[in-house]
Backbone bond lengths (Angstrom), bond angles and torsions (degrees), N, CA, C in turn:
res aa  C-N    CA-C-N  psi(-1)  N-CA   C-N-CA  omega(-1)  CA-C   N-CA-C  phi
1 M - - - 1.465 - - 1.523 108.95 -
2 N 1.298 115.06 128.65 1.454 120.98 -179.29 1.528 109.52 -90.17
3 A 1.319 117.05 132.41 1.463 121.10 -178.41 1.525 111.80 -73.65
4 D 1.316 117.61 -30.98 1.463 120.77 -178.51 1.528 110.01 -132.47
5 P 1.340 117.11 94.25 1.455 120.08 -176.53 1.531 114.39 -66.11
6 I 1.332 118.09 -27.86 1.466 120.42 179.47 1.528 109.92 -70.84
7 S 1.325 117.43 -40.95 1.474 120.25 175.83 1.520 110.42 -62.54
8 D 1.328 116.89 -39.50 1.459 121.27 177.60 1.527 110.24 -62.37
9 Y 1.326 116.89 -42.86 1.467 123.13 178.29 1.529 110.62 -58.93
10 L 1.331 116.71 -49.82 1.461 121.56 -179.15 1.529 111.27 -65.13
11 T 1.324 116.98 -39.31 1.459 121.54 -179.84 1.520 111.53 -66.51
12 R 1.326 117.10 -38.45 1.469 119.91 178.02 1.530 110.81 -63.44
13 I 1.328 116.79 -40.64 1.468 120.38 177.82 1.528 110.07 -65.44
14 R 1.338 116.34 -46.38 1.469 121.73 179.23 1.529 111.17 -57.80
15 N 1.335 116.52 -47.86 1.466 121.22 -178.02 1.527 111.69 -65.70
16 A 1.329 116.92 -40.95 1.467 120.25 179.72 1.523 110.42 -64.26
17 Q 1.329 117.35 -39.11 1.467 119.88 178.57 1.522 111.65 -68.20
18 S 1.320 117.24 -41.22 1.460 118.82 -179.72 1.528 111.35 -67.65
19 A 1.345 117.12 -26.23 1.463 120.94 177.30 1.526 111.77 -87.47
20 G 1.331 117.73 -7.16 1.455 121.64 177.74 1.520 114.98 80.42
21 H 1.330 117.52 20.06 1.470 120.79 179.33 1.527 111.18 -70.18
22 K 1.320 115.80 149.59 1.459 120.98 177.42 1.526 111.06 -86.62
23 V 1.345 117.71 -33.69 1.460 123.04 -176.99 1.517 109.17 -131.89
24 V 1.338 115.73 142.46 1.453 121.37 174.77 1.529 108.22 -127.48
25 S 1.318 115.92 140.58 1.462 121.97 -179.17 1.531 108.61 -110.77
26 I 1.352 115.71 129.19 1.462 121.34 -174.63 1.524 109.27 -131.97
27 P 1.345 118.82 137.06 1.466 119.99 175.26 1.536 110.36 -58.17
28 A 1.328 116.46 137.70 1.462 121.16 -172.23 1.528 113.22 -88.24
29 S 1.317 114.23 151.64 1.462 123.97 166.75 1.523 105.26 -153.30
30 N 1.312 116.91 164.23 1.466 119.65 -177.80 1.522 111.68 -62.43
31 L 1.336 117.84 -40.51 1.463 121.60 179.97 1.534 110.79 -65.32
32 K 1.336 117.18 -42.75 1.467 120.75 178.33 1.520 110.81 -64.02
33 K 1.326 117.30 -37.53 1.469 120.89 177.91 1.521 110.56 -62.14
34 E 1.323 117.03 -42.60 1.467 121.18 -179.48 1.528 111.15 -67.30
35 I 1.328 117.40 -40.23 1.473 121.14 177.68 1.532 109.24 -63.84
36 T 1.328 117.13 -40.67 1.464 121.96 178.58 1.523 110.91 -61.67
37 K 1.325 117.28 -41.56 1.469 121.41 178.58 1.529 110.72 -61.77
38 V 1.335 116.96 -41.28 1.469 120.81 178.70 1.529 110.41 -65.28
39 L 1.334 117.40 -43.48 1.467 120.79 179.43 1.529 111.28 -61.14
40 E 1.329 117.08 -39.16 1.463 119.99 179.50 1.529 111.21 -72.19
41 E 1.327 116.26 -38.63 1.471 121.02 179.95 1.523 111.23 -60.86
42 Y 1.328 117.58 -36.27 1.459 121.54 -177.93 1.531 113.36 -96.26
43 G 1.332 117.41 9.36 1.460 121.14 171.28 1.511 116.24 80.12
44 Y 1.317 118.66 20.34 1.457 120.37 179.21 1.533 112.46 -87.20
45 I 1.325 116.74 -21.31 1.461 120.99 174.89 1.528 108.45 -128.69
46 R 1.325 116.33 156.49 1.468 120.42 -177.47 1.527 110.60 -71.96
47 K 1.330 117.26 -58.97 1.464 121.93 176.80 1.520 109.00 -160.58
48 Y 1.324 115.29 173.20 1.462 120.87 -179.42 1.518 109.51 -144.20
49 K 1.332 114.92 161.75 1.462 120.67 177.43 1.515 108.25 -146.35
50 F 1.337 116.20 134.59 1.454 120.92 176.34 1.523 108.45 -93.74
51 V 1.325 116.97 125.41 1.460 122.47 -177.77 1.525 108.35 -114.57
52 D 1.345 116.23 123.53 1.466 120.37 176.34 1.515 108.42 -84.32
53 K 1.322 114.52 95.32 1.457 121.01 -176.76 1.525 106.99 -129.54
54 G 1.301 117.34 111.29 1.455 120.68 -178.05 1.518 110.65 77.39
55 P 1.311 117.03 -166.38 1.469 120.07 -176.77 1.530 113.82 -71.75
56 Q 1.327 116.94 -28.38 1.457 120.68 -174.51 1.517 113.13 -98.40
57 G 1.301 117.62 -37.67 1.462 121.28 -174.89 1.517 110.18 84.39
58 E 1.322 115.61 176.88 1.462 119.29 178.21 1.524 110.73 -147.99
59 I 1.326 114.31 161.84 1.453 122.22 178.05 1.522 106.85 -111.43
60 K 1.331 116.55 125.51 1.465 121.07 174.28 1.519 106.83 -103.22
61 I 1.328 116.23 119.97 1.460 122.12 -176.82 1.525 109.34 -113.82
62 A 1.338 116.08 124.49 1.464 121.84 174.37 1.524 107.08 -88.22
63 L 1.311 116.37 115.46 1.458 121.69 -176.04 1.529 110.95 -77.29
64 K 1.319 115.28 155.06 1.464 121.48 -175.57 1.532 109.35 -112.31
65 Y 1.342 115.28 133.84 1.465 121.96 178.60 1.523 109.50 -129.71
66 N 1.339 115.72 156.05 1.461 121.28 173.59 1.523 107.77 -71.27
67 K 1.333 117.92 133.37 1.466 121.36 -176.46 1.523 112.89 -67.05
68 V 1.327 116.97 -34.99 1.461 120.68 -176.25 1.528 111.53 -83.14
69 T 1.331 116.16 -54.69 1.466 119.95 -174.24 1.522 113.84 -89.32
70 K 1.333 117.71 -11.02 1.476 123.33 -178.75 1.527 112.68 62.39
71 R 1.332 117.00 21.99 1.460 121.10 178.43 1.525 109.19 -88.82
72 P 1.342 118.66 146.76 1.464 121.02 -179.00 1.529 112.37 -67.70
73 A 1.332 115.79 151.75 1.465 121.22 178.79 1.528 110.24 -68.56
74 I 1.322 116.79 -31.03 1.466 121.12 178.66 1.521 108.26 -93.60
75 T 1.330 115.89 114.39 1.461 120.60 177.68 1.526 110.26 -79.60
76 K 1.339 115.23 -42.48 1.459 118.71 -177.86 1.518 110.88 -147.27
77 L 1.320 116.26 136.20 1.460 124.75 171.65 1.517 106.31 -117.88
78 E 1.307 117.50 119.31 1.461 120.70 -174.90 1.521 110.35 -127.05
79 R 1.322 117.15 120.92 1.465 122.28 177.94 1.514 108.48 -76.15
80 V 1.334 117.84 131.96 1.459 121.88 -178.50 1.518 110.33 -105.17
81 S 1.310 117.38 -63.91 1.455 122.49 -179.00 1.522 109.17 -84.12
82 K 1.313 116.53 125.04 1.458 121.87 -177.33 1.524 109.23 -117.64
83 P 1.337 118.81 163.25 1.461 119.90 179.33 1.534 113.15 -58.28
84 G 1.319 117.68 -33.54 1.456 120.94 -179.71 1.519 114.02 -82.56
85 L 1.322 117.15 -19.82 1.461 121.72 -178.81 1.521 109.22 -148.63
86 R 1.320 115.29 94.25 1.462 120.54 179.04 1.521 109.66 -75.76
87 V 1.325 116.51 140.07 1.461 122.08 -179.90 1.522 108.33 -117.84
88 Y 1.336 115.68 117.05 1.457 121.46 179.03 1.516 108.91 -113.16
89 S 1.323 115.62 152.67 1.455 120.02 -179.05 1.519 109.62 -136.44
90 K 1.327 114.90 135.98 1.457 120.10 174.74 1.523 108.32 -80.48
91 V 1.317 116.38 167.78 1.464 121.70 -175.71 1.522 111.79 -56.89
92 H 1.324 117.77 -48.73 1.457 120.49 -175.34 1.531 113.51 -76.17
93 K 1.353 117.64 -5.05 1.463 120.54 178.78 1.528 112.03 -118.99
94 M 1.325 116.79 25.38 1.470 120.36 178.49 1.530 109.39 -63.60
95 P 1.347 117.39 136.83 1.468 119.92 -178.48 1.523 112.38 -69.55
96 R 1.320 114.82 148.30 1.458 122.29 175.99 1.528 106.66 -120.38
97 I 1.309 116.97 121.20 1.459 121.79 -172.07 1.524 110.87 -98.92
98 L 1.318 116.96 124.97 1.466 124.18 179.10 1.529 111.93 48.35
99 N 1.314 115.90 47.54 1.469 122.60 -179.64 1.526 112.69 53.27
100 G 1.325 116.26 38.96 1.462 120.79 176.37 1.514 114.97 93.46
101 L 1.334 118.84 -1.34 1.465 121.07 179.72 1.530 112.07 -81.13
102 G 1.329 117.28 -24.44 1.458 121.77 177.22 1.512 109.66 -110.60
103 I 1.340 116.01 179.98 1.458 119.98 177.98 1.522 110.44 -127.88
104 A 1.316 114.87 151.01 1.455 122.08 170.59 1.519 106.04 -110.36
105 I 1.318 118.05 125.61 1.462 121.58 179.94 1.521 107.80 -93.58
106 V 1.340 114.99 127.02 1.464 122.38 -172.85 1.523 109.52 -123.99
107 S 1.331 116.02 137.48 1.460 121.57 174.00 1.532 107.55 -96.67
108 T 1.333 116.66 115.69 1.461 122.34 -176.67 1.519 109.62 -118.65
109 P 1.320 117.51 170.97 1.469 119.47 173.83 1.538 112.38 -62.21
110 N 1.327 117.78 -21.56 1.463 122.40 178.36 1.522 112.58 -90.41
111 G 1.328 118.81 3.54 1.462 122.93 -179.53 1.511 111.98 116.13
112 V 1.325 115.59 -177.81 1.465 122.08 179.71 1.524 108.30 -85.82
113 M 1.342 115.54 130.31 1.467 121.19 -178.16 1.518 109.60 -156.84
114 T 1.314 115.93 176.24 1.460 119.75 176.48 1.521 109.63 -79.22
115 A 1.321 116.10 162.13 1.465 120.92 179.62 1.523 110.89 -63.40
116 K 1.319 116.69 -35.83 1.465 121.01 179.83 1.530 110.85 -63.73
117 K 1.329 115.98 -43.88 1.466 120.19 179.00 1.522 110.56 -68.33
118 A 1.329 117.45 -38.15 1.465 121.39 178.28 1.526 110.45 -62.88
119 K 1.331 115.05 -38.47 1.470 119.57 178.51 1.532 110.35 -66.03
120 S 1.333 117.20 -40.39 1.464 119.90 179.79 1.535 111.45 -69.41
121 E 1.349 117.29 -29.22 1.460 121.27 177.05 1.528 111.77 -87.70
122 N 1.334 116.98 0.29 1.458 123.72 177.50 1.535 112.34 58.28
123 V 1.330 115.20 51.40 1.457 120.54 -179.68 1.534 109.28 -140.39
124 G 1.318 117.08 141.22 1.462 122.65 177.50 1.516 110.18 -101.56
125 G 1.331 116.51 -179.96 1.459 119.38 178.32 1.510 112.84 173.09
126 E 1.324 114.89 -166.59 1.460 121.83 -178.20 1.529 110.15 -86.40
127 V 1.323 117.04 125.40 1.463 122.12 179.25 1.523 107.94 -80.54
128 L 1.339 116.70 111.32 1.461 120.90 -176.05 1.516 112.73 -82.15
129 C 1.349 116.89 -51.76 1.459 119.37 -176.60 1.519 111.53 -160.53
130 Y 1.344 114.41 164.31 1.457 122.28 173.95 1.520 107.62 -110.11
131 V 1.336 116.09 140.12 1.463 121.15 178.28 1.526 108.51 -131.49
132 Y 1.324 116.19 128.42 1.472 120.84 173.78 1.495 109.76 -158.22
């Protein structure tokens, strides 16, 4: 049993990219599905597919690389809020990553979204991770 499934999710993506894999398979949950949708919407992954396999199911993520340099689209995935130390942010204190070049993924009462979108919807929440 994993104590922090979101850290496991991010680590699997990080490890697959460093190994040069094209696809990574991750056990599914509703929160992971929402984070995957945000990553695809902002162009950090190529595409994804939800597979109903067993009681939990899994997410298959096609990773994205630069065609010329073969470098991954995601330079860094950083977990912010952890089970031992939750990090919440109010609307006016939403984090801005690399002056807007990266995204902060936030879990709000309106769903999982980027910090920029949460700010435009005037809602705060738990900062899950930074992606750039």
